[in-house]
C-alpha positions in Angstrom: 80.1 36.6 50.2 77.5 39.1 49.1 79.1 39.4 45.6 79.0 35.6 45.2 75.4 35.4 46.2 74.4 38.1 43.7 76.4 36.2 41.0 74.7 33.0 41.9 71.2 34.6 41.6 72.1 36.2 38.3 73.2 32.9 36.8 70.0 31.1 38.1 67.8 33.9 36.6 69.6 33.6 33.3 69.1 29.9 33.1 65.4 30.3 33.9 64.9 32.8 31.1 66.6 30.4 28.6 64.4 27.5 29.7 61.2 29.6 29.4 62.2 30.8 25.9 62.8 27.2 24.8 59.4 26.1 26.1 57.7 28.9 24.3 59.3 27.9 21.0 58.5 24.2 21.3 55.9 23.0 18.7 52.6 21.7 20.1 51.8 18.1 19.5 49.2 17.5 16.7 47.8 14.8 18.9 47.0 17.3 21.6 43.5 18.1 23.0 42.9 20.7 20.3 42.9 18.2 17.4 39.5 17.4 16.0 38.6 13.8 15.1 37.8 13.1 11.4 34.1 12.3 10.9 33.5 8.8 9.4 32.0 9.0 5.9 28.6 7.5 5.5 28.0 4.9 2.7 26.4 6.4 -0.4 23.0 5.1 -1.7 22.0 6.2 -5.1 18.2 6.8 -5.2 16.3 7.3 -8.4 13.0 9.3 -8.6 10.8 10.2 -11.5 11.4 13.8 -12.7 8.5 15.6 -11.0 5.6 14.1 -9.0 5.3 12.0 -5.9 8.6 10.2 -6.0 10.6 13.5 -6.4 8.7 14.9 -3.4 9.5 11.9 -1.3 13.2 12.1 -2.2 13.2 15.8 -1.5 11.8 15.4 2.0 14.3 12.7 2.8 17.2 14.9 1.6 16.1 18.2 3.1 15.2 16.7 6.5 18.4 14.7 6.7 16.5 11.4 7.1 19.2 9.7 5.0 22.0 10.6 7.3 20.0 9.8 10.5 19.4 6.3 9.0 23.0 5.6 8.3 23.6 6.5 4.7 24.3 9.5 2.4 21.7 9.8 -0.3 22.7 10.6 -3.9 19.5 11.6 -5.7 18.9 11.2 -9.4 15.8 12.4 -11.4 15.0 10.7 -14.6 12.2 11.1 -17.2 9.4 8.6 -17.5 10.7 7.2 -20.8 14.1 6.5 -19.3 13.2 5.3 -15.9 13.2 1.6 -16.4 16.4 1.7 -18.6 18.2 3.7 -15.9 17.3 1.1 -13.3 18.4 -1.8 -15.5 21.7 -0.1 -16.1 22.2 0.2 -12.3 22.5 3.9 -12.4 20.8 3.8 -9.1 20.8 1.4 -6.2 17.1 2.0 -5.3 14.3 3.2 -7.6 11.4 5.1 -6.0 9.7 5.0 -9.4 8.4 1.4 -9.3 5.2 -0.6 -8.9 4.0 -4.2 -8.4 4.0 -5.4 -11.9 7.3 -3.9 -13.3 9.6 -6.3 -11.4 7.6 -9.4 -12.6 7.9 -8.1 -16.1 11.6 -7.5 -15.8 12.3 -10.8 -14.0 10.7 -12.6 -16.9 13.3 -10.9 -19.1 16.2 -12.0 -16.9 16.6 -8.9 -14.6 16.3 -9.9 -11.0 14.6 -6.8 -9.6 12.2 -6.8 -6.6 9.6 -4.5 -5.2 10.6 -4.4 -1.5 8.8 -1.5 0.2 5.7 0.7 -0.4 5.3 4.4 -1.0 1.8 5.2 -2.3 -1.4 3.1 -2.7 -3.1 2.5 -6.0 -5.4 5.5 -6.9 -6.8 4.5 -10.3 -10.4 6.0 -10.6 -13.1 6.0 -13.2 -14.4 9.6 -13.4 -17.6 10.9 -14.9 -19.2 14.4 -15.2 -21.0 15.7 -12.1 -24.4 15.6 -14.0 -23.7 12.2 -15.5 -26.5 9.5 -15.3 -23.8 6.9 -15.0 -23.2 6.0 -11.3 -21.2 2.7 -11.4 -18.6 0.9 -13.5 -21.4 -1.4 -14.8 -23.5 1.5 -16.0 -20.7 2.4 -18.5 -20.8 -0.8 -20.5 -20.7 0.1 -24.2 -20.0 3.8 -23.5 -17.1 6.0 -24.6 -14.4 5.7 -22.0 -11.1 7.7 -22.4 -7.7 6.4 -21.3 -4.1 7.3 -22.0 -2.7 3.9 -22.7 -3.3 0.4 -21.5 0.3 0.0 -20.5 0.0 2.6 -17.8 -0.1 1.7 -14.1 -3.5 3.3 -13.8 -5.0 1.3 -16.6 -3.4 -1.9 -15.6 -4.9 -1.6 -12.1 -8.3 -0.8 -13.5 -8.2 -3.6 -16.0 -7.3 -6.2 -13.3 -9.8 -5.1 -10.7 -12.7 -4.5 -12.9 -12.3 -8.0 -14.3 -11.7 -9.6 -10.9 -14.5 -7.8 -8.9 -17.0 -6.7 -11.5 -16.6 -9.1 -14.4 -15.9 -6.2 -16.7 -13.4 -6.7 -19.6 -12.6 -3.0 -20.3 -11.4 -3.8 -23.8 -14.6 -5.5 -24.7 -17.2 -4.0 -22.5 -16.2 -0.4 -22.9 -15.8 1.6 -26.1 -12.2 2.6 -25.2 -10.8 5.8 -26.7 -7.0 6.4 -26.6 -6.6 10.1 -25.7 -3.6 12.2 -24.8 -3.6 12.7 -21.0 -3.7 16.5 -21.3 -7.0 16.2 -23.3 -8.9 13.7 -21.2 -10.6 16.1 -18.8 -11.5 18.6 -21.5 -13.2 16.0 -23.7 -15.1 14.6 -20.8 -16.3 18.0 -19.8 -17.4 18.7 -23.4 -19.4 15.6 -23.6 -17.2 13.8 -26.2 -16.5 11.1 -23.6 -18.8 9.4 -21.1 -16.0 8.6 -18.6 -12.2 8.7 -18.2 -9.6 6.9 -16.2 -7.4 9.1 -14.0 -4.9 8.9 -11.2 -3.8 11.6 -8.7 -3.5 14.6 -8.7 -5.6 14.7 -11.9 -8.6 13.3 -10.1 -8.6 16.3 -7.8 -7.9 18.7 -10.6 -11.0 17.3 -12.5 -13.2 17.6 -9.4 -12.2 21.2 -8.6 -12.1 22.4 -12.2 -14.9 20.5 -13.8 -17.0 19.2 -10.9 -16.5 15.5 -11.8 -17.3 12.6 -9.6 -16.2 9.0 -9.2 -18.1 6.1 -10.7 -15.5 3.6 -9.5 -12.4 3.7 -7.4 -9.9 4.5 -6.1 -8.6 1.1 -6.9 -6.5 0.7 -3.7 -9.4 1.2 -1.4 -11.6 -1.3 -3.3 -8.8 -3.9 -3.2 -8.4 -3.5 0.5 -12.1 -3.8 1.1 -12.7 -6.8 -1.1 -9.4 -8.7 -0.9 -7.3 -7.4 2.0 -3.8 -5.9 2.1 -2.6 -3.0 0.1 -1.8 -2.7 -3.6 0.6 0.0 -4.7 0.8 2.7 -7.3 4.4 3.6 -6.2 7.0 1.3 -4.6 10.7 0.9 -4.0 12.6 -1.5 -6.3 16.2 -2.8 -6.3 18.2 -5.6 -7.8 17.9 -8.6 -5.6 21.7 -9.0 -5.3 22.0 -5.5 -4.0 19.3 -6.1 -1.3 21.1 -9.3 -0.2 24.6 -7.7 -0.2 23.5 -4.4 1.5 20.6 -5.3 3.9 21.6 -2.5 6.3 21.5 0.1 3.6 18.2 -1.2 2.3 16.8 -1.0 5.8 18.2 2.5 6.1 16.3 3.6 2.9 13.1 2.0 4.3 13.7 3.8 7.6 14.2 7.1 5.8 10.8 6.8 4.2 9.3 5.8 7.6 10.7 9.1 9.0 9.5 11.1 5.9 6.0 9.7 6.2 5.9 10.5 9.9 7.0 14.1 9.0 4.2 14.3 6.4 1.6 12.9 8.8 2.6 15.2 11.6 1.5 18.2 9.5 0.2 17.4 6.0 -0.1 21.1 5.2 3.7 21.0 4.8 3.0 19.6 1.4 1.4 22.9 0.4 4.6 24.8 1.0 7.2 25.4 -1.7 8.7 23.5 -3.5 6.0 20.8 -3.3 3.1 22.3 -5.4 5.5 22.7 -8.3 6.9 19.2 -7.8 3.3 17.8 -7.8 2.4 19.9 -10.8 -0.5 21.5 -8.9 -1.1 25.1 -9.7 -4.5 25.9 -8.0 -4.4 26.4 -4.2 -7.8 24.7 -3.8 -6.5 21.6 -5.6 -3.4 21.6 -3.4 -5.6 21.8 -0.3 -7.6 18.9 -1.6 -4.4 16.9 -1.9 -3.4 17.8 1.6 -6.8 16.7 2.8 -6.5 13.4 0.9 -3.1 12.7 2.5 -4.5 13.6 6.0 -7.7 11.6 5.8 -6.7 8.5 3.8 -3.8 6.0 3.5 -2.7 7.5 0.2 0.9 7.3 1.4 1.8 4.2 3.2 4.6 2.2 4.8 2.4 -0.8 5.7 4.3 -3.9 4.4 2.9 -6.9 6.3 2.9 -10.4 5.0 -0.7 -9.7 4.0 0.4 -6.7 2.0 3.1 -8.7 0.2 0.6 -11.5 -0.6 -1.8 -8.9 -1.9 0.9 -7.6 -4.2 1.6 -11.2 -5.4 -2.1 -11.9 -5.9 -2.5 -8.6 -7.9 0.4 -9.7 -10.2 -1.3 -13.2 -10.6 -4.5 -11.5 -11.7 -2.4 -9.5 -14.2 -0.8 -12.7 -15.5 -4.2 -14.3 -16.0 -5.3 -11.4 -18.2 -1.9 -11.6 -20.0 -1.7 -8.1 -21.4 1.4 -7.0 -19.5 2.8 -10.1 -17.8 2.1 -13.8 -18.3 3.8 -15.1 -15.2 4.9 -13.9 -11.8 8.5 -15.0 -11.1 9.6 -15.7 -7.5 10.7 -12.7 -5.5 9.0 -10.1 -7.7 7.4 -8.7 -4.5 9.2 -9.4 -1.3 9.7 -8.5 2.3 13.4 -7.9 3.0 13.6 -10.2 6.0 11.9 -13.0 4.1 14.3 -12.5 1.2 17.2 -12.7 3.7 15.8 -15.9 5.2 15.0 -14.3 8.6 
């Protein structure tokens, strides 16, 4: 009996060893708890910015801070030169252009390209600048005087032409002795006394103040417009083809939300703009000029995301003034300047 018991135990032990070995060699299921789920890919939005300057900085903040992903899309960022910006947009190389304004869509729509401005980035900053010791104090004082500008087709000059006509009854082409000057020479010629005034935008306004001690005789245009008309007019805005906005409203809202977050990030601490790489992006070399720009952003509504019905109407009215002058546009096609919800019929 004892020998049978030992044999029985030996057989049972052998079977147990075989079973344990088989379990150890069995492959683990790929669907087990250690498997990691695949992350869903975010839809891509191609965003175009001007090579250098404000729009590149805005795109950089959105990318670096992950505001694209937190708003439901993956940004693909393109930088284009000023001479290629409009053509790139027309060829649909990007879904959204950050390098836009109020008038460009009206001009393009008149040529058959259904593009709309649909959200703001920066207010209009056109300013008429004189020397610090100049006897000329206002835009009216400069009638008949030598006034430098870098081209009537620029956004700065278009804004100045519209508002000086609308609010001051000044026709800059008739009432000023306009001098076409390369942008890089404007400040130097003013300082030397060869010009009585010059038209500038930011950050050149600040550079002229800190370098040459200049002052403003008129402007900035955006502040005057808000005071005398209401709403905001823009120097920089977002544009897109209307059919893209209608087909991808959630992505359009995502891009708008990304700028909302970027603006909040800037406003929380404007001195962040003085940290690399932003001075190089803005083209500002002097620390005192950079600090001046930081103060401008902190104390004024230079950057904005205000896009109320009043703001949109202000943009349309601005375009209508431009059409009346007729130098850049002669009509304002429907949906040149829109709110997304209005465009979608909501």
